[in-house]
KENUVO-828526 format. One record per atom (N, C-alpha, C, O): residue number from 1; residue in one letter; atom name; x, z, y. Coordinates in Angstrom, 3 decimals, always signed. Layout:
BEGIN
REC,NUM,A,CA,X,Z,Y
...
***
This chain:
BEGIN
REC,1,M,N,-105.686,-166.988,-117.091
REC,1,M,CA,-107.106,-167.225,-117.168
REC,1,M,C,-107.711,-166.924,-115.813
REC,1,M,O,-107.518,-165.823,-115.298
REC,2,H,N,-108.436,-167.855,-115.216
REC,2,H,CA,-109.088,-167.612,-113.935
REC,2,H,C,-110.447,-167.000,-114.172
REC,2,H,O,-111.187,-167.423,-115.060
REC,3,I,N,-110.765,-166.025,-113.392
REC,3,I,CA,-112.035,-165.341,-113.516
REC,3,I,C,-112.887,-165.791,-112.345
REC,3,I,O,-112.648,-165.382,-111.209
REC,4,A,N,-113.863,-166.616,-112.605
REC,4,A,CA,-114.626,-167.220,-111.529
REC,4,A,C,-115.827,-166.389,-111.113
REC,4,A,O,-116.309,-166.533,-109.989
REC,5,K,N,-116.319,-165.529,-111.981
REC,5,K,CA,-117.506,-164.746,-111.650
REC,5,K,C,-117.111,-163.481,-110.925
REC,5,K,O,-115.966,-163.036,-111.011
REC,6,A,N,-118.053,-162.906,-110.217
REC,6,A,CA,-117.805,-161.645,-109.518
REC,6,A,C,-117.793,-160.539,-110.552
REC,6,A,O,-118.847,-160.105,-111.018
REC,7,L,N,-116.622,-160.087,-110.905
REC,7,L,CA,-116.448,-159.055,-111.905
REC,7,L,C,-116.267,-157.714,-111.223
REC,7,L,O,-116.163,-157.642,-109.999
REC,8,P,N,-116.231,-156.675,-111.997
REC,8,P,CA,-116.096,-155.350,-111.409
REC,8,P,C,-114.869,-155.200,-110.532
REC,8,P,O,-114.876,-154.386,-109.609
REC,9,L,N,-113.836,-155.945,-110.788
REC,9,L,CA,-112.676,-155.806,-109.918
REC,9,L,C,-112.987,-156.312,-108.521
REC,9,L,O,-112.382,-155.870,-107.545
REC,10,L,N,-113.933,-157.241,-108.424
REC,10,L,CA,-114.428,-157.612,-107.109
REC,10,L,C,-115.045,-156.382,-106.477
REC,10,L,O,-114.837,-156.101,-105.297
REC,11,C,N,-115.800,-155.659,-107.271
REC,11,C,CA,-116.430,-154.443,-106.774
REC,11,C,C,-115.376,-153.455,-106.305
REC,11,C,O,-115.519,-152.817,-105.262
REC,12,L,N,-114.325,-153.342,-107.086
REC,12,L,CA,-113.246,-152.446,-106.719
REC,12,L,C,-112.653,-152.853,-105.390
REC,12,L,O,-112.440,-152.013,-104.516
REC,13,S,N,-112.382,-154.148,-105.231
REC,13,S,CA,-111.794,-154.582,-103.973
REC,13,S,C,-112.777,-154.417,-102.830
REC,13,S,O,-112.372,-154.098,-101.713
REC,14,C,N,-114.077,-154.630,-103.088
REC,14,C,CA,-115.089,-154.402,-102.055
REC,14,C,C,-115.117,-152.935,-101.650
REC,14,C,O,-115.148,-152.597,-100.467
REC,15,A,N,-115.105,-152.073,-102.660
REC,15,A,CA,-115.135,-150.635,-102.387
REC,15,A,C,-113.925,-150.227,-101.582
REC,15,A,O,-114.032,-149.477,-100.611
REC,16,L,N,-112.782,-150.719,-101.986
REC,16,L,CA,-111.572,-150.340,-101.292
REC,16,L,C,-111.484,-150.992,-99.926
REC,16,L,O,-110.925,-150.417,-98.992
REC,17,A,N,-112.035,-152.191,-99.807
REC,17,A,CA,-112.071,-152.821,-98.492
REC,17,A,C,-112.925,-151.979,-97.563
REC,17,A,O,-112.548,-151.725,-96.419
REC,18,A,N,-114.076,-151.549,-98.059
REC,18,A,CA,-114.946,-150.690,-97.257
REC,18,A,C,-114.243,-149.376,-96.944
REC,18,A,O,-114.289,-148.887,-95.815
REC,19,A,N,-113.593,-148.812,-97.958
REC,19,A,CA,-112.863,-147.564,-97.744
REC,19,A,C,-111.731,-147.781,-96.756
REC,19,A,O,-111.472,-146.935,-95.900
REC,20,G,N,-111.060,-148.912,-96.877
REC,20,G,CA,-109.961,-149.223,-95.973
REC,20,G,C,-110.447,-149.390,-94.548
REC,20,G,O,-109.792,-148.944,-93.606
REC,21,E,N,-111.607,-150.039,-94.385
REC,21,E,CA,-112.148,-150.202,-93.041
REC,21,E,C,-112.526,-148.854,-92.463
REC,21,E,O,-112.263,-148.588,-91.290
REC,22,D,N,-113.150,-147.983,-93.283
REC,22,D,CA,-113.514,-146.661,-92.811
REC,22,D,C,-112.272,-145.856,-92.451
REC,22,D,O,-112.279,-145.093,-91.484
REC,23,A,N,-111.200,-146.026,-93.232
REC,23,A,CA,-110.001,-145.224,-93.031
REC,23,A,C,-109.106,-145.781,-91.935
REC,23,A,O,-108.166,-145.112,-91.505
REC,24,Q,N,-109.383,-146.995,-91.478
REC,24,Q,CA,-108.505,-147.645,-90.505
REC,24,Q,C,-108.229,-146.777,-89.275
REC,24,Q,O,-107.062,-146.622,-88.914
REC,25,P,N,-109.255,-146.193,-88.602
REC,25,P,CA,-108.952,-145.379,-87.439
REC,25,P,C,-108.137,-144.130,-87.790
REC,25,P,O,-107.401,-143.611,-86.951
REC,26,Q,N,-108.270,-143.648,-89.031
REC,26,Q,CA,-107.566,-142.454,-89.457
REC,26,Q,C,-106.520,-142.857,-90.498
REC,26,Q,O,-106.539,-142.353,-91.621
REC,27,A,N,-105.624,-143.747,-90.138
REC,27,A,CA,-104.638,-144.258,-91.092
REC,27,A,C,-103.902,-143.110,-91.759
REC,27,A,O,-103.445,-142.177,-91.099
REC,28,K,N,-103.795,-143.192,-93.068
REC,28,K,CA,-103.132,-142.156,-93.852
REC,28,K,C,-101.644,-142.462,-93.935
REC,28,K,O,-101.256,-143.612,-94.140
REC,29,P,N,-100.818,-141.450,-93.779
REC,29,P,CA,-99.383,-141.687,-93.916
REC,29,P,C,-99.019,-141.899,-95.379
REC,29,P,O,-99.717,-141.413,-96.268
REC,30,P,N,-97.917,-142.630,-95.637
REC,30,P,CA,-97.459,-142.770,-97.017
REC,30,P,C,-97.314,-141.399,-97.661
REC,30,P,O,-96.847,-140.448,-97.034
REC,31,G,N,-97.715,-141.316,-98.903
REC,31,G,CA,-97.646,-140.040,-99.620
REC,31,G,C,-98.965,-139.291,-99.614
REC,31,G,O,-99.145,-138.379,-100.421
REC,32,S,N,-99.911,-139.644,-98.720
REC,32,S,CA,-101.215,-138.997,-98.736
REC,32,S,C,-101.887,-139.334,-100.047
REC,32,S,O,-101.744,-140.444,-100.560
REC,33,E,N,-102.621,-138.378,-100.590
REC,33,E,CA,-103.138,-138.570,-101.930
REC,33,E,C,-104.507,-137.920,-102.089
REC,33,E,O,-104.785,-136.866,-101.516
REC,34,L,N,-105.343,-138.564,-102.872
REC,34,L,CA,-106.612,-138.007,-103.303
REC,34,L,C,-106.445,-137.743,-104.793
REC,34,L,O,-106.493,-138.674,-105.597
REC,35,R,N,-106.248,-136.480,-105.168
REC,35,R,CA,-105.860,-136.154,-106.541
REC,35,R,C,-107.025,-135.799,-107.454
REC,35,R,O,-106.905,-135.947,-108.671
REC,36,D,N,-108.124,-135.347,-106.923
REC,36,D,CA,-109.216,-134.855,-107.753
REC,36,D,C,-110.193,-135.946,-108.153
REC,36,D,O,-111.317,-135.661,-108.564
REC,37,G,N,-109.772,-137.168,-108.035
REC,37,G,CA,-110.628,-138.281,-108.406
REC,37,G,C,-111.371,-138.850,-107.217
REC,37,G,O,-111.465,-138.229,-106.158
REC,38,F,N,-111.895,-140.045,-107.417
REC,38,F,CA,-112.659,-140.697,-106.368
REC,38,F,C,-113.747,-141.540,-107.001
REC,38,F,O,-113.626,-141.983,-108.143
REC,39,T,N,-114.799,-141.754,-106.251
REC,39,T,CA,-115.879,-142.654,-106.643
REC,39,T,C,-116.377,-143.336,-105.385
REC,39,T,O,-116.686,-142.678,-104.391
REC,40,F,N,-116.454,-144.663,-105.432
REC,40,F,CA,-117.049,-145.449,-104.359
REC,40,F,C,-118.208,-146.212,-104.986
REC,40,F,O,-118.143,-146.603,-106.151
REC,41,N,N,-119.255,-146.419,-104.219
REC,41,N,CA,-120.307,-147.295,-104.718
REC,41,N,C,-120.977,-148.000,-103.562
REC,41,N,O,-120.789,-147.650,-102.397
REC,42,S,N,-121.761,-149.000,-103.910
REC,42,S,CA,-122.500,-149.769,-102.919
REC,42,S,C,-123.911,-149.968,-103.447
REC,42,S,O,-124.118,-150.182,-104.642
REC,43,T,N,-124.865,-149.894,-102.550
REC,43,T,CA,-126.255,-150.109,-102.953
REC,43,T,C,-126.788,-151.383,-102.312
REC,43,T,O,-126.372,-151.792,-101.228
REC,44,R,N,-127.719,-151.986,-103.024
REC,44,R,CA,-128.395,-153.174,-102.507
REC,44,R,C,-129.428,-152.745,-101.467
REC,44,R,O,-129.685,-151.554,-101.287
REC,45,K,N,-130.005,-153.710,-100.801
REC,45,K,CA,-131.032,-153.411,-99.799
REC,45,K,C,-132.228,-152.694,-100.398
REC,45,K,O,-132.908,-151.932,-99.713
REC,46,D,N,-132.490,-152.941,-101.700
REC,46,D,CA,-133.630,-152.285,-102.354
REC,46,D,C,-133.293,-150.868,-102.834
REC,46,D,O,-134.141,-150.200,-103.427
REC,47,G,N,-132.063,-150.406,-102.582
REC,47,G,CA,-131.663,-149.053,-102.937
REC,47,G,C,-131.004,-148.915,-104.295
REC,47,G,O,-130.492,-147.843,-104.616
REC,48,R,N,-130.999,-149.964,-105.100
REC,48,R,CA,-130.348,-149.899,-106.413
REC,48,R,C,-128.831,-150.004,-106.252
REC,48,R,O,-128.336,-150.698,-105.365
REC,49,V,N,-128.104,-149.304,-107.125
REC,49,V,CA,-126.642,-149.355,-107.083
REC,49,V,C,-126.183,-150.739,-107.532
REC,49,V,O,-126.594,-151.231,-108.584
REC,50,E,N,-125.329,-151.359,-106.724
REC,50,E,CA,-124.802,-152.688,-107.024
REC,50,E,C,-123.507,-152.584,-107.819
REC,50,E,O,-123.311,-153.320,-108.786
REC,51,W,N,-122.611,-151.665,-107.414
REC,51,W,CA,-121.362,-151.439,-108.116
REC,51,W,C,-120.865,-150.034,-107.859
REC,51,W,O,-121.233,-149.386,-106.879
REC,52,K,N,-120.008,-149.578,-108.779
REC,52,K,CA,-119.418,-148.248,-108.677
REC,52,K,C,-117.979,-148.345,-109.155
REC,52,K,O,-117.699,-148.987,-110.167
REC,53,V,N,-117.068,-147.713,-108.432
REC,53,V,CA,-115.655,-147.681,-108.796
REC,53,V,C,-115.212,-146.225,-108.805
REC,53,V,O,-115.472,-145.482,-107.859
REC,54,A,N,-114.544,-145.825,-109.876
REC,54,A,CA,-114.059,-144.449,-109.976
REC,54,A,C,-112.630,-144.467,-110.500
REC,54,A,O,-112.191,-145.429,-111.130
REC,55,G,N,-111.917,-143.383,-110.224
REC,55,G,CA,-110.554,-143.248,-110.719
REC,55,G,C,-110.101,-141.816,-110.607
REC,55,G,O,-110.779,-140.983,-110.005
REC,56,S,N,-108.945,-141.528,-111.192
REC,56,S,CA,-108.449,-140.152,-111.186
REC,56,S,C,-107.703,-139.794,-109.914
REC,56,S,O,-107.700,-138.634,-109.503
REC,57,S,N,-107.060,-140.793,-109.277
REC,57,S,CA,-106.354,-140.499,-108.029
REC,57,S,C,-106.118,-141.775,-107.237
REC,57,S,O,-106.126,-142.880,-107.779
REC,58,A,N,-105.907,-141.590,-105.941
REC,58,A,CA,-105.581,-142.678,-105.027
REC,58,A,C,-104.493,-142.162,-104.091
REC,58,A,O,-104.644,-141.109,-103.471
REC,59,S,N,-103.391,-142.915,-103.993
REC,59,S,CA,-102.266,-142.505,-103.162
REC,59,S,C,-101.885,-143.627,-102.216
REC,59,S,O,-101.766,-144.779,-102.633
REC,60,F,N,-101.692,-143.300,-100.944
REC,60,F,CA,-101.221,-144.283,-99.977
REC,60,F,C,-99.717,-144.456,-100.165
REC,60,F,O,-98.943,-143.520,-99.965
REC,61,L,N,-99.311,-145.672,-100.554
REC,61,L,CA,-97.889,-145.982,-100.685
REC,61,L,C,-97.315,-146.348,-99.327
REC,61,L,O,-96.190,-145.978,-98.990
REC,62,T,N,-98.106,-147.081,-98.552
REC,62,T,CA,-97.812,-147.447,-97.166
REC,62,T,C,-99.152,-147.345,-96.449
REC,62,T,O,-100.170,-147.117,-97.104
REC,63,P,N,-99.191,-147.505,-95.133
REC,63,P,CA,-100.496,-147.488,-94.465
REC,63,P,C,-101.440,-148.593,-94.959
REC,63,P,O,-102.657,-148.470,-94.815
REC,64,E,N,-100.895,-149.671,-95.540
REC,64,E,CA,-101.729,-150.780,-96.008
REC,64,E,C,-102.011,-150.740,-97.510
REC,64,E,O,-103.033,-151.270,-97.946
REC,65,E,N,-101.140,-150.129,-98.312
REC,65,E,CA,-101.268,-150.192,-99.759
REC,65,E,C,-101.656,-148.854,-100.370
REC,65,E,O,-101.097,-147.807,-100.045
REC,66,I,N,-102.642,-148.927,-101.275
REC,66,I,CA,-103.140,-147.747,-101.958
REC,66,I,C,-102.942,-147.944,-103.460
REC,66,I,O,-103.354,-148.965,-104.011
REC,67,E,N,-102.315,-146.976,-104.121
REC,67,E,CA,-102.165,-147.015,-105.567
REC,67,E,C,-103.313,-146.221,-106.182
REC,67,E,O,-103.535,-145.060,-105.837
REC,68,L,N,-104.036,-146.859,-107.093
REC,68,L,CA,-105.169,-146.243,-107.778
REC,68,L,C,-104.789,-146.006,-109.230
REC,68,L,O,-104.108,-146.833,-109.837
REC,69,K,N,-105.221,-144.895,-109.786
REC,69,K,CA,-104.901,-144.603,-111.183
REC,69,K,C,-106.181,-144.378,-111.980
REC,69,K,O,-107.172,-143.848,-111.477
REC,70,N,N,-106.123,-144.806,-113.257
REC,70,N,CA,-107.239,-144.666,-114.187
REC,70,N,C,-108.533,-145.218,-113.594
REC,70,N,O,-109.533,-144.512,-113.460
REC,71,V,N,-108.481,-146.492,-113.247
REC,71,V,CA,-109.573,-147.160,-112.537
REC,71,V,C,-110.638,-147.654,-113.519
REC,71,V,O,-110.325,-148.248,-114.550
REC,72,R,N,-111.898,-147.396,-113.177
REC,72,R,CA,-113.050,-147.892,-113.938
REC,72,R,C,-114.060,-148.406,-112.918
REC,72,R,O,-114.565,-147.651,-112.087
REC,73,A,N,-114.346,-149.701,-112.997
REC,73,A,CA,-115.293,-150.332,-112.071
REC,73,A,C,-116.472,-150.875,-112.871
REC,73,A,O,-116.288,-151.512,-113.909
REC,74,I,N,-117.678,-150.619,-112.382
REC,74,I,CA,-118.891,-151.106,-113.046
REC,74,I,C,-119.683,-151.936,-112.046
REC,74,I,O,-119.947,-151.493,-110.928
REC,75,F,N,-120.058,-153.138,-112.453
REC,75,F,CA,-120.901,-154.012,-111.647
REC,75,F,C,-122.262,-154.087,-112.328
REC,75,F,O,-122.361,-154.479,-113.491
REC,76,F,N,-123.310,-153.709,-111.596
REC,76,F,CA,-124.672,-153.727,-112.114
REC,76,F,C,-125.364,-154.975,-111.592
REC,76,F,O,-125.696,-155.046,-110.408
REC,77,S,N,-125.588,-155.963,-112.457
REC,77,S,CA,-126.216,-157.199,-111.993
REC,77,S,C,-127.730,-157.034,-111.932
REC,77,S,O,-128.299,-156.134,-112.550
REC,78,E,N,-128.354,-157.901,-111.192
REC,78,E,CA,-129.797,-157.812,-110.984
REC,78,E,C,-130.593,-157.986,-112.262
REC,78,E,O,-131.721,-157.501,-112.350
REC,79,D,N,-130.032,-158.671,-113.265
REC,79,D,CA,-130.763,-158.870,-114.521
REC,79,D,C,-130.625,-157.682,-115.473
REC,79,D,O,-131.110,-157.736,-116.603
REC,80,G,N,-129.970,-156.614,-115.025
REC,80,G,CA,-129.858,-155.409,-115.830
REC,80,G,C,-128.621,-155.324,-116.702
REC,80,G,O,-128.440,-154.332,-117.408
REC,81,T,N,-127.758,-156.342,-116.674
REC,81,T,CA,-126.527,-156.291,-117.460
REC,81,T,C,-125.413,-155.654,-116.630
REC,81,T,O,-125.428,-155.704,-115.400
REC,82,N,N,-124.465,-155.066,-117.316
REC,82,N,CA,-123.340,-154.417,-116.652
REC,82,N,C,-122.041,-155.085,-117.066
REC,82,N,O,-121.915,-155.578,-118.187
REC,83,T,N,-121.081,-155.097,-116.160
REC,83,T,CA,-119.726,-155.533,-116.460
REC,83,T,C,-118.816,-154.379,-116.077
REC,83,T,O,-118.939,-153.826,-114.984
REC,84,V,N,-117.899,-154.011,-116.971
REC,84,V,CA,-117.020,-152.863,-116.744
REC,84,V,C,-115.572,-153.329,-116.833
REC,84,V,O,-115.190,-153.999,-117.792
REC,85,A,N,-114.775,-152.981,-115.845
REC,85,A,CA,-113.344,-153.303,-115.842
REC,85,A,C,-112.559,-152.007,-115.751
REC,85,A,O,-112.912,-151.106,-114.990
REC,86,T,N,-111.480,-151.920,-116.539
REC,86,T,CA,-110.639,-150.728,-116.515
REC,86,T,C,-109.167,-151.124,-116.520
REC,86,T,O,-108.782,-152.154,-117.074
REC,87,T,N,-108.362,-150.286,-115.891
REC,87,T,CA,-106.908,-150.422,-115.927
REC,87,T,C,-106.304,-149.064,-115.581
REC,87,T,O,-106.943,-148.248,-114.917
REC,88,D,N,-105.087,-148.824,-116.024
REC,88,D,CA,-104.432,-147.543,-115.771
REC,88,D,C,-103.973,-147.376,-114.330
REC,88,D,O,-104.020,-146.277,-113.777
REC,89,K,N,-103.528,-148.479,-113.723
REC,89,K,CA,-102.977,-148.381,-112.367
REC,89,K,C,-103.109,-149.721,-111.668
REC,89,K,O,-102.906,-150.769,-112.282
REC,90,A,N,-103.450,-149.691,-110.381
REC,90,A,CA,-103.549,-150.910,-109.581
REC,90,A,C,-103.152,-150.589,-108.148
REC,90,A,O,-103.255,-149.447,-107.702
REC,91,I,N,-102.693,-151.619,-107.431
REC,91,I,CA,-102.321,-151.488,-106.019
REC,91,I,C,-103.301,-152.339,-105.214
REC,91,I,O,-103.473,-153.528,-105.484
REC,92,F,N,-103.938,-151.719,-104.226
REC,92,F,CA,-104.867,-152.432,-103.351
REC,92,F,C,-104.264,-152.522,-101.962
REC,92,F,O,-103.804,-151.517,-101.420
REC,93,N,N,-104.259,-153.725,-101.375
REC,93,N,CA,-103.769,-153.926,-100.022
REC,93,N,C,-104.969,-154.034,-99.094
REC,93,N,O,-105.760,-154.971,-99.201
REC,94,K,N,-105.107,-153.071,-98.178
REC,94,K,CA,-106.246,-153.035,-97.257
REC,94,K,C,-106.248,-154.211,-96.290
REC,94,K,O,-107.315,-154.667,-95.879
REC,95,E,N,-105.069,-154.709,-95.918
REC,95,E,CA,-104.977,-155.811,-94.960
REC,95,E,C,-105.407,-157.144,-95.572
REC,95,E,O,-106.187,-157.886,-94.974
REC,96,T,N,-104.896,-157.440,-96.763
REC,96,T,CA,-105.174,-158.732,-97.391
REC,96,T,C,-106.379,-158.697,-98.319
REC,96,T,O,-106.871,-159.740,-98.749
REC,97,H,N,-106.858,-157.479,-98.628
REC,97,H,CA,-107.977,-157.288,-99.566
REC,97,H,C,-107.647,-157.860,-100.932
REC,97,H,O,-108.508,-158.417,-101.613
REC,98,R,N,-106.387,-157.714,-101.323
REC,98,R,CA,-105.941,-158.169,-102.644
REC,98,R,C,-105.594,-156.967,-103.499
REC,98,R,O,-105.100,-155.948,-103.016
REC,99,L,N,-105.867,-157.118,-104.775
REC,99,L,CA,-105.594,-156.084,-105.755
REC,99,L,C,-104.645,-156.670,-106.789
REC,99,L,O,-104.811,-157.813,-107.212
REC,100,R,N,-103.649,-155.886,-107.195
REC,100,R,CA,-102.732,-156.376,-108.218
REC,100,R,C,-102.404,-155.238,-109.175
REC,100,R,O,-102.403,-154.062,-108.811
REC,101,T,N,-102.129,-155.633,-110.397
REC,101,T,CA,-101.677,-154.670,-111.391
REC,101,T,C,-100.784,-155.388,-112.390
REC,101,T,O,-100.979,-156.567,-112.686
REC,102,D,N,-99.811,-154.663,-112.899
REC,102,D,CA,-98.972,-155.168,-113.977
REC,102,D,C,-99.401,-154.546,-115.302
REC,102,D,O,-98.811,-154.815,-116.348
REC,103,E,N,-100.431,-153.715,-115.244
REC,103,E,CA,-100.905,-152.963,-116.400
REC,103,E,C,-101.891,-153.777,-117.243
REC,103,E,O,-102.309,-154.869,-116.859
REC,104,F,N,-102.241,-153.227,-118.378
REC,104,F,CA,-103.239,-153.788,-119.268
REC,104,F,C,-104.612,-153.667,-118.602
REC,104,F,O,-104.933,-152.626,-118.029
REC,105,V,N,-105.419,-154.723,-118.675
REC,105,V,CA,-106.745,-154.764,-118.051
REC,105,V,C,-107.776,-155.102,-119.126
REC,105,V,O,-107.544,-155.972,-119.965
REC,106,T,N,-108.908,-154.416,-119.096
REC,106,T,CA,-110.029,-154.718,-119.978
REC,106,T,C,-111.252,-155.005,-119.121
REC,106,T,O,-111.580,-154.237,-118.217
REC,107,I,N,-111.929,-156.118,-119.409
REC,107,I,CA,-113.169,-156.488,-118.722
REC,107,I,C,-114.222,-156.685,-119.807
REC,107,I,O,-114.132,-157.613,-120.611
REC,108,A,N,-115.220,-155.807,-119.822
REC,108,A,CA,-116.242,-155.842,-120.867
REC,108,A,C,-117.601,-156.202,-120.288
REC,108,A,O,-118.019,-155.667,-119.261
REC,109,T,N,-118.278,-157.115,-120.964
REC,109,T,CA,-119.659,-157.469,-120.625
REC,109,T,C,-120.504,-157.247,-121.875
REC,109,T,O,-119.997,-156.841,-122.920
REC,110,E,N,-121.761,-157.512,-121.752
REC,110,E,CA,-122.666,-157.385,-122.889
REC,110,E,C,-122.263,-158.317,-124.029
REC,110,E,O,-122.471,-157.994,-125.199
REC,111,N,N,-121.687,-159.474,-123.691
REC,111,N,CA,-121.384,-160.500,-124.687
REC,111,N,C,-119.904,-160.722,-124.973
REC,111,N,O,-119.563,-161.499,-125.864
REC,112,S,N,-119.009,-160.047,-124.226
REC,112,S,CA,-117.595,-160.311,-124.439
REC,112,S,C,-116.719,-159.175,-123.947
REC,112,S,O,-117.131,-158.337,-123.145
REC,113,V,N,-115.491,-159.179,-124.460
REC,113,V,CA,-114.452,-158.275,-123.972
REC,113,V,C,-113.227,-159.152,-123.708
REC,113,V,O,-112.735,-159.836,-124.605
REC,114,T,N,-112.748,-159.122,-122.473
REC,114,T,CA,-111.572,-159.885,-122.078
REC,114,T,C,-110.465,-158.892,-121.760
REC,114,T,O,-110.675,-157.932,-121.019
REC,115,T,N,-109.284,-159.127,-122.325
REC,115,T,CA,-108.144,-158.254,-122.054
REC,115,T,C,-106.945,-159.106,-121.657
REC,115,T,O,-106.868,-160.291,-121.979
REC,116,G,N,-106.025,-158.483,-120.961
REC,116,G,CA,-104.799,-159.159,-120.576
REC,116,G,C,-103.866,-158.176,-119.902
REC,116,G,O,-104.251,-157.049,-119.589
REC,117,T,N,-102.646,-158.608,-119.685
REC,117,T,CA,-101.656,-157.771,-119.022
REC,117,T,C,-101.339,-158.393,-117.670
REC,117,T,O,-100.959,-159.560,-117.576
REC,118,G,N,-101.504,-157.588,-116.630
REC,118,G,CA,-101.268,-158.054,-115.271
REC,118,G,C,-102.459,-158.814,-114.734
REC,118,G,O,-103.078,-159.605,-115.446
REC,119,M,N,-102.771,-158.574,-113.497
REC,119,M,CA,-103.872,-159.274,-112.868
REC,119,M,C,-103.679,-159.298,-111.354
REC,119,M,O,-103.142,-158.362,-110.761
REC,120,D,N,-104.126,-160.377,-110.756
REC,120,D,CA,-104.162,-160.506,-109.302
REC,120,D,C,-105.600,-160.842,-108.936
REC,120,D,O,-106.214,-161.715,-109.549
REC,121,W,N,-106.141,-160.139,-107.925
REC,121,W,CA,-107.510,-160.374,-107.486
REC,121,W,C,-107.503,-160.573,-105.975
REC,121,W,O,-106.919,-159.774,-105.242
REC,122,D,N,-108.147,-161.631,-105.514
REC,122,D,CA,-108.260,-161.923,-104.089
REC,122,D,C,-109.734,-161.805,-103.701
REC,122,D,O,-110.560,-162.631,-104.088
REC,123,H,N,-110.044,-160.774,-102.940
REC,123,H,CA,-111.433,-160.537,-102.537
REC,123,H,C,-111.965,-161.663,-101.653
REC,123,H,O,-113.124,-162.058,-101.783
REC,124,E,N,-111.142,-162.172,-100.773
REC,124,E,CA,-111.586,-163.236,-99.867
REC,124,E,C,-112.022,-164.477,-100.639
REC,124,E,O,-113.038,-165.092,-100.313
REC,125,L,N,-111.252,-164.844,-101.664
REC,125,L,CA,-111.572,-166.025,-102.469
REC,125,L,C,-112.529,-165.706,-103.616
REC,125,L,O,-113.084,-166.605,-104.248
REC,126,K,N,-112.712,-164.395,-103.877
REC,126,K,CA,-113.539,-163.941,-104.998
REC,126,K,C,-113.065,-164.560,-106.310
REC,126,K,O,-113.854,-165.024,-107.134
REC,127,R,N,-111.731,-164.546,-106.467
REC,127,R,CA,-111.088,-165.097,-107.660
REC,127,R,C,-109.987,-164.168,-108.115
REC,127,R,O,-109.347,-163.474,-107.325
REC,128,G,N,-109.795,-164.181,-109.401
REC,128,G,CA,-108.715,-163.396,-109.967
REC,128,G,C,-108.132,-164.116,-111.157
REC,128,G,O,-108.718,-165.058,-111.689
REC,129,A,N,-106.976,-163.657,-111.562
REC,129,A,CA,-106.329,-164.248,-112.727
REC,129,A,C,-105.629,-163.152,-113.507
REC,129,A,O,-104.894,-162.339,-112.947
REC,130,L,N,-105.868,-163.145,-114.811
REC,130,L,CA,-105.081,-162.317,-115.705
REC,130,L,C,-103.807,-163.092,-115.979
REC,130,L,O,-103.865,-164.302,-116.196
REC,131,R,N,-102.651,-162.428,-115.977
REC,131,R,CA,-101.376,-163.138,-116.032
REC,131,R,C,-100.910,-163.522,-117.434
REC,131,R,O,-100.456,-164.649,-117.630
REC,132,K,N,-101.007,-162.629,-118.411
REC,132,K,CA,-100.463,-162.970,-119.731
REC,132,K,C,-101.182,-162.200,-120.837
REC,132,K,O,-101.911,-161.238,-120.594
REC,133,N,N,-100.945,-162.666,-122.055
REC,133,N,CA,-101.536,-162.060,-123.245
REC,133,N,C,-103.051,-161.930,-123.141
REC,133,N,O,-103.624,-160.915,-123.537
REC,134,V,N,-103.690,-162.956,-122.609
REC,134,V,CA,-105.135,-162.928,-122.407
REC,134,V,C,-105.841,-163.164,-123.733
REC,134,V,O,-105.490,-164.064,-124.496
REC,135,K,N,-106.836,-162.339,-123.983
REC,135,K,CA,-107.615,-162.443,-125.210
REC,135,K,C,-109.076,-162.229,-124.853
REC,135,K,O,-109.419,-161.304,-124.116
REC,136,V,N,-109.936,-163.098,-125.384
REC,136,V,CA,-111.378,-162.963,-125.160
REC,136,V,C,-112.042,-162.847,-126.518
REC,136,V,O,-111.827,-163.679,-127.400
REC,137,I,N,-112.838,-161.825,-126.677
REC,137,I,CA,-113.635,-161.659,-127.885
REC,137,I,C,-115.090,-161.788,-127.466
REC,137,I,O,-115.578,-161.018,-126.639
REC,138,F,N,-115.786,-162.774,-128.045
REC,138,F,CA,-117.203,-162.958,-127.775
REC,138,F,C,-117.982,-162.237,-128.847
REC,138,F,O,-117.694,-162.360,-130.038
REC,139,T,N,-118.974,-161.482,-128.410
REC,139,T,CA,-119.859,-160.812,-129.345
REC,139,T,C,-121.247,-161.375,-129.138
REC,139,T,O,-121.566,-161.904,-128.073
REC,140,Q,N,-122.051,-161.258,-130.145
REC,140,Q,CA,-123.400,-161.797,-130.055
REC,140,Q,C,-124.360,-160.736,-130.558
REC,140,Q,O,-124.138,-160.151,-131.618
REC,141,T,N,-125.432,-160.479,-129.807
REC,141,T,CA,-126.412,-159.501,-130.204
REC,141,T,C,-126.984,-159.903,-131.562
REC,141,T,O,-127.394,-161.046,-131.762
REC,142,G,N,-127.005,-158.951,-132.488
REC,142,G,CA,-127.556,-159.215,-133.806
REC,142,G,C,-126.559,-159.841,-134.768
REC,142,G,O,-126.866,-159.987,-135.952
REC,143,A,N,-125.388,-160.210,-134.302
REC,143,A,CA,-124.378,-160.825,-135.171
REC,143,A,C,-123.712,-159.731,-136.006
REC,143,A,O,-123.811,-158.549,-135.676
REC,144,K,N,-123.049,-160.114,-137.061
REC,144,K,CA,-122.392,-159.157,-137.943
REC,144,K,C,-121.025,-158.749,-137.445
REC,144,K,O,-120.461,-157.782,-137.958
REC,145,G,N,-120.473,-159.434,-136.481
REC,145,G,CA,-119.160,-159.059,-135.984
REC,145,G,C,-118.737,-159.933,-134.837
REC,145,G,O,-119.444,-160.871,-134.469
REC,146,P,N,-117.581,-159.633,-134.264
REC,146,P,CA,-117.112,-160.415,-133.107
REC,146,P,C,-116.597,-161.785,-133.503
REC,146,P,O,-116.164,-162.019,-134.631
REC,147,I,N,-116.662,-162.667,-132.546
REC,147,I,CA,-116.095,-164.013,-132.692
REC,147,I,C,-114.861,-164.040,-131.798
REC,147,I,O,-114.957,-163.689,-130.622
REC,148,Q,N,-113.703,-164.445,-132.322
REC,148,Q,CA,-112.490,-164.457,-131.502
REC,148,Q,C,-112.083,-165.880,-131.203
REC,148,Q,O,-111.082,-166.105,-130.522
***
């Protein structure tokens, strides 16, 4: 399933791209780790938070690749709706600005929940794809239950 909209994983890759750019002069050796959790966010010009990414740990596997654990990304759209993406583990490449995971992924919006196993996200193209077992449940405000 191709994900054409800017979802929270875009936010995650943006956050990590920004973090990667900041960390570039101080490249971390493989094995360096942030164990007590992390949070990145970005604000719009008007000062409102645009997106936030948090996780339990981040470890440099190589100078270019960072493994993130227990990732939760929230994208706050201008119309007041939120999109939340979660996964247990993902690898972000600072050079290519690509994110990949073989883990289960959940993407929740006000109107739907999309799940799948494995995902590839390309920040440059602003596109991603869930690899397999993709399921979308549409919900409707005021409805008696989900539509599958």
